[in-house]
C-alpha positions as CSV (number, residue, x, y, z in Angstrom):
1,M,-32.8,0.4,2.0
2,K,-36.0,-1.8,2.6
3,N,-39.1,-0.9,4.3
4,T,-38.7,-3.4,6.9
5,Y,-35.9,-5.5,8.6
6,D,-35.9,-8.3,11.3
7,V,-33.7,-6.0,13.5
8,V,-32.8,-2.0,13.2
9,V,-30.0,-1.3,14.9
10,I,-28.9,2.3,15.8
11,G,-25.5,3.2,16.1
12,S,-22.2,1.1,15.0
13,G,-19.8,1.2,18.3
14,F,-19.1,-1.9,20.2
15,G,-22.5,-2.3,21.1
16,G,-24.1,-2.1,17.6
17,A,-21.3,-3.6,15.6
18,I,-21.3,-7.0,17.6
19,T,-25.2,-7.6,17.7
20,A,-25.2,-6.5,13.9
21,C,-22.4,-9.0,13.4
22,R,-24.1,-12.0,15.7
23,L,-27.7,-11.5,14.3
24,A,-26.7,-11.0,10.9
25,Q,-24.5,-14.5,11.3
26,A,-27.9,-16.3,12.7
27,G,-29.7,-15.5,9.3
28,R,-31.6,-12.3,10.5
29,S,-32.0,-9.5,8.2
30,V,-29.9,-6.4,9.9
31,C,-30.1,-2.6,9.0
32,V,-27.5,-0.4,10.8
33,L,-28.0,3.4,11.2
34,E,-25.3,5.2,11.9
35,R,-24.9,8.7,12.1
36,G,-21.2,9.5,11.3
37,K,-19.3,9.1,7.9
38,R,-17.8,5.7,6.7
39,W,-14.0,6.8,7.3
40,D,-11.2,5.7,4.9
41,K,-8.0,5.9,6.4
42,Q,-6.6,8.6,3.8
43,H,-9.3,10.6,5.4
44,F,-8.7,10.9,8.5
45,P,-7.8,14.6,10.2
46,R,-4.1,15.5,10.0
47,T,-3.5,18.9,9.0
48,L,-4.3,22.1,10.6
49,G,-7.2,22.9,8.1
50,Q,-8.6,19.2,8.3
51,M,-8.1,19.4,12.5
52,A,-10.6,22.8,12.2
53,H,-13.8,20.4,10.6
54,A,-12.6,17.2,12.3
55,F,-15.5,17.8,15.1
56,W,-19.2,16.8,15.0
57,N,-21.8,19.1,13.6
58,D,-24.6,19.0,11.1
59,R,-22.8,20.5,8.7
60,D,-19.4,19.1,9.1
61,H,-20.0,15.2,10.2
62,G,-16.7,14.8,12.1
63,L,-14.8,12.3,13.6
64,L,-14.6,13.7,17.2
65,D,-17.9,15.0,19.0
66,Y,-17.0,17.0,22.0
67,R,-20.0,18.4,24.3
68,V,-19.4,20.5,27.1
69,F,-21.4,20.6,30.3
70,P,-21.4,22.4,33.4
71,N,-19.1,20.3,35.5
72,I,-18.1,17.5,33.3
73,D,-17.4,17.5,29.3
74,V,-17.4,14.4,27.3
75,I,-15.6,13.5,24.2
76,Q,-16.9,10.8,22.0
77,A,-16.8,9.8,18.3
78,A,-18.8,9.8,15.1
79,G,-18.2,7.3,12.1
80,V,-19.1,3.8,10.9
81,G,-17.4,1.8,13.9
82,G,-18.2,4.4,16.7
83,G,-15.8,4.8,19.6
84,S,-13.3,2.0,18.2
85,L,-12.0,4.7,15.6
86,V,-10.7,7.1,18.3
87,Y,-10.5,5.1,21.4
88,F,-7.0,4.3,22.9
89,N,-7.1,0.3,22.0
90,V,-7.2,-1.1,25.7
91,H,-9.3,-4.0,25.8
92,K,-9.2,-5.0,29.8
93,R,-11.6,-6.7,31.8
94,A,-13.3,-5.2,34.5
95,K,-12.3,-6.3,37.9
96,P,-14.6,-9.3,39.3
97,E,-15.2,-6.9,42.4
98,I,-17.1,-4.5,40.3
99,F,-19.7,-7.1,39.6
100,E,-20.5,-7.3,43.3
101,Q,-22.0,-4.1,43.7
102,P,-25.7,-4.3,44.7
103,R,-26.7,-2.4,41.4
104,W,-25.7,-5.0,38.9
105,P,-28.2,-7.9,38.0
106,R,-27.7,-10.9,40.0
107,N,-26.6,-12.8,37.1
108,I,-23.9,-10.6,35.8
109,K,-21.0,-11.8,37.7
110,R,-17.3,-11.5,35.9
111,S,-17.3,-15.6,35.8
112,A,-20.7,-15.5,33.8
113,L,-19.1,-12.7,31.2
114,D,-15.8,-14.3,31.1
115,P,-16.6,-16.5,27.9
116,F,-18.3,-13.4,26.2
117,Y,-14.8,-11.4,26.9
118,D,-12.8,-14.6,25.1
119,R,-15.0,-14.1,22.0
120,A,-14.5,-10.4,21.6
121,K,-10.5,-10.6,22.6
122,E,-10.3,-13.2,19.7
123,I,-12.0,-11.3,17.2
124,L,-10.2,-7.7,18.5
125,E,-7.2,-9.7,18.5
126,A,-6.2,-8.0,21.8
127,Q,-2.9,-8.6,23.2
128,P,0.0,-6.7,25.0
129,L,2.5,-4.6,22.7
130,T,5.0,-6.4,21.2
131,P,7.1,-3.5,19.3
132,P,7.3,-3.7,15.5
133,A,10.1,-4.9,13.6
134,G,13.1,-2.1,13.9
135,L,11.1,-0.5,16.8
136,P,11.7,-0.4,20.6
137,L,9.3,0.0,23.4
138,P,7.9,3.4,23.7
139,A,9.7,5.5,26.1
140,R,6.4,6.4,27.5
141,T,6.0,2.8,28.3
142,Q,9.0,2.4,29.7
143,A,8.2,5.5,32.1
144,L,5.2,3.9,33.6
145,L,6.7,0.9,34.3
146,D,9.7,2.4,35.8
147,A,7.5,4.4,37.8
148,A,5.4,1.8,39.1
149,R,8.0,-0.6,40.0
150,A,9.9,2.3,41.9
151,A,6.9,3.3,43.8
152,G,6.4,-0.5,45.2
153,R,3.5,-1.5,42.6
154,E,3.3,-4.1,39.8
155,P,2.5,-2.6,36.7
156,D,0.9,-4.7,33.2
157,L,1.6,-4.5,29.9
158,L,-2.1,-4.0,28.7
159,D,-3.9,-6.2,25.9
160,I,-4.6,-3.6,23.1
161,C,-6.3,-4.2,19.8
162,V,-3.1,-2.8,17.8
163,Y,-1.6,-5.1,14.9
164,T,2.4,-5.0,15.0
165,G,3.1,-7.9,12.7
166,P,4.3,-8.1,9.1
167,D,2.2,-6.5,6.4
168,R,-0.9,-8.7,5.9
169,L,-4.8,-8.8,5.0
170,N,-7.3,-8.6,8.1
171,P,-8.3,-12.2,8.7
172,Y,-12.2,-10.8,9.0
173,S,-12.1,-8.0,6.3
174,G,-9.5,-8.7,3.7
175,V,-8.3,-5.1,4.5
176,P,-4.5,-4.5,4.2
177,Q,-3.0,-4.1,7.1
178,Q,0.5,-2.3,8.2
179,A,2.3,-2.9,11.7
180,C,1.7,0.3,14.1
181,V,4.2,2.7,13.0
182,Y,4.1,4.6,16.4
183,C,2.5,7.7,15.1
184,G,0.5,8.5,18.1
185,N,-2.7,9.3,15.9
186,C,-4.9,6.6,17.5
187,M,-7.4,9.4,18.7
188,L,-7.6,10.7,14.9
189,G,-8.0,7.4,13.3
190,C,-5.5,4.9,12.2
191,H,-4.1,5.7,8.7
192,V,-2.2,2.3,8.3
193,H,-5.2,0.1,9.8
194,A,-3.1,-1.2,12.3
195,K,-5.7,-0.4,14.6
196,N,-8.4,-3.4,14.9
197,T,-11.2,-0.9,14.8
198,L,-14.5,-2.6,14.3
199,D,-15.0,-1.6,10.5
200,L,-12.0,-4.4,10.2
201,N,-14.0,-7.1,11.9
202,Y,-17.2,-7.1,13.5
203,L,-18.7,-4.7,11.1
204,A,-17.3,-6.4,8.0
205,L,-18.1,-9.8,9.3
206,A,-21.7,-8.5,9.7
207,E,-21.8,-7.0,5.7
208,K,-20.4,-10.1,4.8
209,N,-23.7,-12.0,6.5
210,G,-26.1,-9.5,4.5
211,S,-25.9,-6.7,7.1
212,E,-26.9,-3.0,5.2
213,I,-24.9,-0.3,7.0
214,Y,-26.3,3.4,6.2
215,P,-23.7,6.0,7.4
216,L,-24.8,9.7,7.9
217,H,-28.2,8.5,9.1
218,E,-29.4,9.3,12.6
219,A,-32.4,8.1,14.4
220,V,-34.6,10.6,15.9
221,S,-37.3,8.5,17.1
222,I,-39.1,5.3,18.0
223,E,-42.6,4.2,17.8
224,P,-44.1,0.8,18.9
225,L,-46.5,-0.3,15.8
226,P,-49.9,-2.2,16.5
227,D,-48.2,-5.5,15.4
228,K,-45.3,-5.2,17.8
229,D,-42.8,-3.9,14.7
230,Y,-41.0,-0.5,15.8
231,K,-41.0,2.2,13.2
232,V,-37.4,4.1,13.4
233,R,-37.7,7.6,12.0
234,F,-34.3,9.1,11.1
235,K,-32.2,12.1,9.5
236,D,-30.7,11.7,6.6
237,Y,-27.6,13.7,5.8
238,Q,-26.3,12.3,2.8
239,G,-28.2,14.9,0.4
240,A,-27.4,18.4,-0.3
241,P,-26.3,21.1,2.5
242,G,-29.8,22.0,4.3
243,A,-31.9,19.8,2.3
244,L,-32.2,17.1,5.1
245,E,-34.5,14.2,4.7
246,I,-36.8,12.4,7.5
247,A,-37.4,9.3,6.5
248,A,-38.3,6.0,8.6
249,V,-37.7,2.0,8.7
250,I,-39.3,-0.6,10.4
251,G,-37.7,-3.3,12.4
252,R,-39.1,-6.4,14.4
253,R,-37.0,-5.6,16.9
254,V,-35.0,-2.4,17.2
255,V,-31.4,-2.2,19.2
256,V,-30.3,0.7,20.4
257,A,-26.6,1.4,20.4
258,A,-25.7,5.0,20.1
259,G,-23.5,5.2,23.2
260,S,-24.4,6.6,27.1
261,L,-25.4,10.1,25.7
262,G,-27.0,9.1,22.4
263,S,-29.1,6.2,23.4
264,T,-30.4,8.1,26.5
265,E,-31.3,11.2,24.7
266,L,-33.1,9.2,22.2
267,L,-35.1,7.7,24.5
268,L,-35.8,10.8,26.6
269,R,-37.1,12.2,23.7
270,C,-39.6,9.6,22.8
271,R,-41.0,9.2,26.3
272,D,-41.0,13.4,26.9
273,I,-41.1,14.7,23.7
274,T,-42.5,12.6,20.7
275,R,-44.4,10.3,23.5
276,T,-44.1,7.4,21.6
277,L,-42.6,5.7,24.5
278,T,-44.3,6.8,27.4
279,N,-44.1,3.8,29.5
280,L,-40.1,4.3,29.5
281,S,-38.4,3.8,33.1
282,S,-38.8,6.8,35.7
283,R,-35.0,5.7,36.3
284,L,-34.2,6.7,32.2
285,G,-31.4,9.3,32.7
286,Q,-30.2,8.2,36.3
287,G,-26.9,7.0,37.0
288,F,-24.7,8.6,35.0
289,S,-20.9,7.8,35.6
290,G,-18.0,9.6,33.9
291,N,-15.9,6.2,34.9
292,G,-13.9,7.9,37.3
293,D,-12.1,9.6,34.3
294,A,-9.1,11.6,35.2
295,L,-7.9,13.0,31.6
296,I,-4.5,14.2,31.2
297,P,-2.8,14.9,34.5
298,T,1.0,14.6,34.0
299,T,4.3,14.3,35.4
300,R,6.5,17.0,33.9
301,N,9.9,18.3,34.2
302,L,11.3,14.5,34.2
303,P,15.1,14.2,33.8
304,R,14.6,12.1,30.7
305,E,12.7,12.6,27.3
306,I,9.4,11.1,26.7
307,D,7.8,12.3,23.4
308,A,4.7,11.0,24.8
309,A,3.1,11.1,21.4
310,S,5.2,8.2,19.9
311,G,3.5,4.6,20.1
312,P,0.1,3.2,20.6
313,S,-2.2,5.5,22.6
314,I,-2.0,3.5,26.0
315,T,0.2,0.5,26.4
316,A,0.9,0.1,30.2
317,G,-1.2,0.6,33.5
318,V,-1.0,0.0,37.3
319,D,-3.7,-0.8,39.7
320,C,-3.2,1.8,42.6
321,S,-7.0,0.5,44.1
322,T,-7.2,1.4,47.9
323,G,-9.5,-0.3,50.9
324,S,-12.4,2.2,49.6
325,N,-12.1,2.5,45.7
326,Q,-10.7,0.9,42.6
327,I,-8.3,3.2,40.9
328,Y,-6.4,2.0,38.0
329,L,-3.7,4.5,35.9
330,Q,-2.0,4.2,32.4
331,D,0.4,6.3,30.4
332,L,-1.4,8.3,28.1
333,G,-0.1,9.5,24.3
334,I,-2.1,12.0,22.9
335,P,-1.8,13.1,18.7
336,D,0.6,15.7,17.7
337,P,-2.1,18.4,17.1
338,F,-3.1,18.2,20.7
339,F,0.7,18.3,21.8
340,W,1.1,21.4,20.1
341,Y,-2.1,23.0,21.8
342,L,-0.4,22.0,25.0
343,Q,2.8,23.4,24.3
344,A,1.2,26.5,23.3
345,G,-0.6,26.5,26.9
346,V,3.1,26.3,28.6
347,P,2.9,29.8,30.9
348,V,4.3,33.0,29.1
349,P,6.9,33.4,31.7
350,A,8.4,30.1,31.0
351,K,8.3,30.4,27.1
352,L,9.9,33.6,27.1
353,H,12.5,32.3,29.2
354,S,13.2,29.6,26.9
355,L,13.0,31.9,23.8
356,W,15.6,34.5,25.5
357,L,17.8,31.6,26.3
358,V,17.8,30.7,22.4
359,M,17.7,34.1,21.0
360,K,20.8,35.2,23.1
361,E,22.8,32.3,21.9
362,Y,21.7,32.9,18.1
363,V,23.0,36.5,18.5
364,L,26.2,35.4,20.3
365,R,27.0,32.6,17.4
366,I,26.3,35.3,14.9
367,L,28.9,37.6,16.4
368,G,31.3,34.8,16.7
369,R,31.2,34.3,20.4
370,G,29.1,31.4,20.8
371,G,31.8,28.8,21.3
372,Q,33.6,26.2,19.1
373,H,30.6,25.6,16.8
374,P,29.0,28.9,15.9
375,L,26.5,27.7,13.6
376,R,24.9,25.2,15.9
377,V,22.1,27.0,18.2
378,E,20.3,24.6,20.9
379,F,16.8,25.2,19.8
380,E,15.7,22.0,21.6
381,R,15.3,24.6,24.6
382,L,12.2,26.1,23.3
383,F,10.8,22.7,24.0
384,E,12.3,21.7,27.3
385,G,9.9,21.0,30.4
386,D,6.1,20.8,29.9
387,V,6.1,18.6,26.4
388,I,8.8,16.5,25.9
389,R,10.0,15.8,29.2
390,A,6.1,15.1,30.5
391,L,4.5,11.8,31.4
392,P,0.5,12.4,30.9
393,Y,-1.8,10.0,32.5
394,L,-5.4,8.3,32.0
395,G,-6.8,8.0,35.4
396,M,-9.9,5.9,36.1
397,G,-11.8,4.6,39.3
398,T,-15.4,3.9,40.9
399,D,-17.0,7.2,40.9
400,D,-20.7,7.1,42.6
401,A,-22.4,7.0,39.0
402,D,-25.0,9.5,40.7
403,G,-25.2,12.0,37.7
404,K,-28.6,12.3,35.9
405,M,-28.8,13.1,32.2
406,R,-31.8,15.2,31.1
407,L,-33.2,17.1,28.2
408,V,-33.2,20.7,27.9
409,D,-34.6,22.5,24.9
410,G,-34.7,19.0,23.3
411,A,-31.1,18.5,23.7
412,I,-28.9,16.2,26.5
413,D,-28.0,17.8,29.5
414,I,-25.9,16.2,32.5
415,V,-26.2,17.4,36.1
416,W,-23.1,15.9,37.8
417,D,-21.0,16.8,40.7
418,R,-17.8,15.2,41.9
419,H,-18.4,16.0,45.7
420,S,-19.4,12.5,46.4
421,S,-16.9,11.0,44.4
422,R,-14.3,13.4,46.1
423,A,-12.5,10.9,48.2
424,M,-11.9,8.8,45.4
425,F,-10.6,11.2,43.2
426,T,-8.4,12.5,46.2
427,E,-6.8,9.0,46.3
428,M,-6.3,9.0,42.4
429,E,-4.4,12.2,43.1
430,S,-2.2,10.6,46.0
431,A,-1.4,7.8,43.2
432,L,-0.3,10.2,40.6
433,K,1.6,12.4,43.0
434,E,3.4,8.8,44.1
435,L,4.4,7.9,40.6
436,S,5.8,11.6,39.8
437,Q,7.8,11.4,42.7
438,A,9.3,8.1,41.5
439,L,10.3,9.6,38.2
440,N,11.8,12.5,39.9
441,G,9.5,14.5,38.3
442,Q,6.7,17.1,39.1
443,Y,2.9,16.4,39.4
444,K,0.8,18.7,37.4
445,A,-3.1,18.4,37.7
446,S,-5.6,17.9,34.3
447,P,-5.9,21.4,32.7
448,L,-9.6,21.4,32.8
449,S,-9.6,20.4,36.6
450,D,-7.5,23.1,37.8
451,W,-8.7,26.1,39.2
452,P,-10.5,28.3,37.8
453,L,-12.5,25.6,35.2
454,S,-12.6,22.7,38.0
455,K,-14.0,20.3,35.5
456,L,-13.6,16.5,34.5
457,L,-13.3,15.5,31.2
458,T,-14.4,11.9,30.2
459,A,-14.0,9.8,27.5
460,H,-16.1,7.0,28.7
461,P,-19.6,7.9,29.8
462,L,-21.5,5.3,31.2
463,G,-25.2,5.1,32.3
464,G,-28.7,6.2,32.0
465,C,-30.2,3.1,30.7
466,A,-29.2,0.8,33.5
467,M,-29.6,-2.9,33.6
468,S,-31.6,-4.2,36.4
469,D,-33.3,-7.2,38.1
470,R,-36.5,-5.3,38.7
471,Q,-38.5,-2.9,36.8
472,E,-38.4,-0.2,39.2
473,D,-34.6,-0.2,39.8
474,G,-33.6,0.3,35.8
475,V,-34.3,0.7,32.4
476,V,-33.6,-2.7,30.8
477,N,-33.4,-6.1,32.1
478,E,-29.9,-8.2,32.0
479,F,-29.9,-9.0,28.5
480,G,-30.8,-5.3,27.3
481,E,-34.5,-5.6,26.9
482,V,-36.6,-2.6,27.4
483,W,-38.6,-3.2,30.5
484,N,-42.6,-2.5,29.2
485,Y,-41.4,-3.0,25.7
486,P,-40.7,-6.6,24.4
487,G,-38.3,-6.6,21.4
488,L,-36.6,-3.2,22.1
489,Y,-33.5,-3.3,23.4
490,V,-30.3,-1.3,24.5
491,S,-27.0,-2.4,24.0
492,D,-24.2,0.2,24.9
493,G,-22.1,1.8,27.8
494,S,-25.6,3.2,28.7
495,I,-26.6,-0.3,30.5
496,I,-23.8,-0.4,32.6
497,P,-25.2,0.6,36.1
498,T,-22.0,1.5,37.8
499,A,-18.2,3.0,37.2
500,L,-15.9,0.2,36.2
501,A,-12.6,1.9,36.7
502,I,-11.1,0.5,34.1
503,N,-11.3,1.3,29.9
504,P,-15.5,-0.1,29.1
505,S,-14.6,-1.4,25.3
506,A,-13.9,-5.0,26.9
507,T,-17.1,-4.8,29.1
508,I,-19.5,-3.2,26.7
509,S,-18.3,-5.9,24.3
510,A,-18.8,-8.8,26.3
511,L,-22.3,-7.4,27.5
512,A,-23.1,-7.1,23.6
513,E,-22.0,-10.5,22.7
514,R,-24.2,-11.7,25.8
515,N,-27.2,-10.0,24.8
516,A,-26.9,-11.4,21.0
517,H,-26.4,-14.8,22.2
518,H,-29.4,-14.4,24.0
519,M,-31.4,-13.3,21.7
520,I,-30.2,-15.8,19.4
521,Q,-30.7,-19.1,21.9
522,R,-34.3,-17.2,22.8
523,H,-35.3,-17.9,19.1
524,T,-34.1,-21.4,18.5
525,K,-35.3,-22.5,21.8
526,G,-39.1,-21.7,20.6
527,F,-39.6,-18.5,21.5
528,N,-40.0,-17.2,18.1
529,L,-38.0,-14.0,18.7
530,F,-38.5,-12.0,15.3
531,G,-42.4,-13.2,15.0
532,V,-41.9,-15.4,11.7
C-alpha cells in the first residue's frame, strides 16, 4: 500500500465498487479498503461446520453480518463485493413517484437517473430469468405468477443479475462462469459464478485500471489534514490472531461506502468520539429506513409442492401498491441450511403427528400388513406442510424512514418503531393474505414479526447520511459530497432519504454512477477535483 492516493474508497459494495471503477478508468489512483475477505467460489459456506463460522466477527470474518437491535434486526454482508455476494440478485428501478417525495433533492428524479440505471444494468447483465438448458421455470416462480393473476394482479418476471447461458468467460473479468444450477444458495455465495457479483465486473475493471483492493482492512477514523487531504486510519486483520495492526493511508479525496450502518457508524464516531469531523450535520444518523422489508411471511399448506430453495432466490414480483403506500411483493427462496432450521421450527404437535404416521406405517410393513409394497414407506410425510408446500415472500414498502442511528458504547444502535408505518404493513399483510387465498393456502406471518418477538428483519437498511439540497436538511449534497467537508463523499444506501419499496441495489448503483460521473466531469471542466 502506498502512503497517498488520489482517492481512498471505504467499502466495496455497489457504491464503493462503482466509484472505484469509474475513477480508476478516469486515470485516478484508487485504494479500496474492505473489512471482509476476498471470497473464492470454493470457500463459500455450505456444510454445517462452515455455517458455524459464516457470520462476521473479528475472529471468523464471515460472509454474513447479522445485527440485533430492540425492534429490528439487520442482515448484511462482509467481503470483497459487499452485498452483491449475498443479495438476491434483483435489479429493479424505483418507481418515479418515489423521487417526488420532498425529502429527495430536487434534481434527483427518475428521468435523471435512468441513464445511470442503464449503465449499471449493462455491466451487471440484469435480465428476466431464462431457465438454463434442461431446467424448467422454478415452481416457486410459477406459484407467484399464478397467485398474482388469480388475485387479478399483473406480475413481473424481474431483471436479475444471474447468468443462465452456456459456459463462458465473464466479459469483464475473464473469470469462468457456468449457468445457474438452481442450488438456491444465492445468500451464501454462488459456487459456479452464475451470479454477476461485483468482483466479476466493476471491481475487476477497477483493478485492471490500477485500483488496489485491500481485504480485511476496516476503516476506523477519517481526519482532515491542513492541505485538504484526509487521513484514513484502519484496522488490518491480516496478521496473526490478536495481533491487530492500526495503520493509516492518505487520500486526496475519500469516498465512504460501507453501507448504511457502516458509513453512519464511522461518521458518528468521527464526529462524537475521535472528534476529527466535528462539523458533520446534526442530521447524521437520522432517517433510518428498513425499506419496509417483511422477510419470510409465507403461504403454507399449499396443494402443490414448491421446494422454495430451488432456483435463483428471487425471480418474480407483483405490485400491490395502494392509494397510500407503495408495496411490492416477491417470491423468496433461501438456502437449504435455513430451510432445515425452519423445518426444525415446525410446531412439535405437527412434527409428532407426521412422525407417528411414518413410524406406524413402518411397523405395519415390517409385520407384512402395509399393503402391496411392504418395503416402501412414505417418508415424504415427514416434510409435509410448512416447508416443501410453502411459498415464502419478500415484501417491501414505503415505511416512514423515521428511525435514528446512534452510538451506544461506541457501537451503532438503531432506535426504530413500526408504529408510524403500521398502516403500510397492514396493507402489505392484506395483499399477502390475498395471494395466499388465491393459492388455496394459509397465510403465516414472518417468524420474527409474530408474537412474542414482534420484530422486523431487513436486508435493505437505508438512510443515516441522507442527501439534501440544504445543509440543514441532510448530511451530503445531491452528489454525495459531505456538507462542510469538500472532497469527502458518501456513496451507498445511507444517502437515500426515503424507503424505495423495491430492492435498492439498482438505485444505489445509479446514484453511484451519477456521483462518480459528476466527480470526473467536475475535474475535466477545470475545477481541479484532485488538487493536481
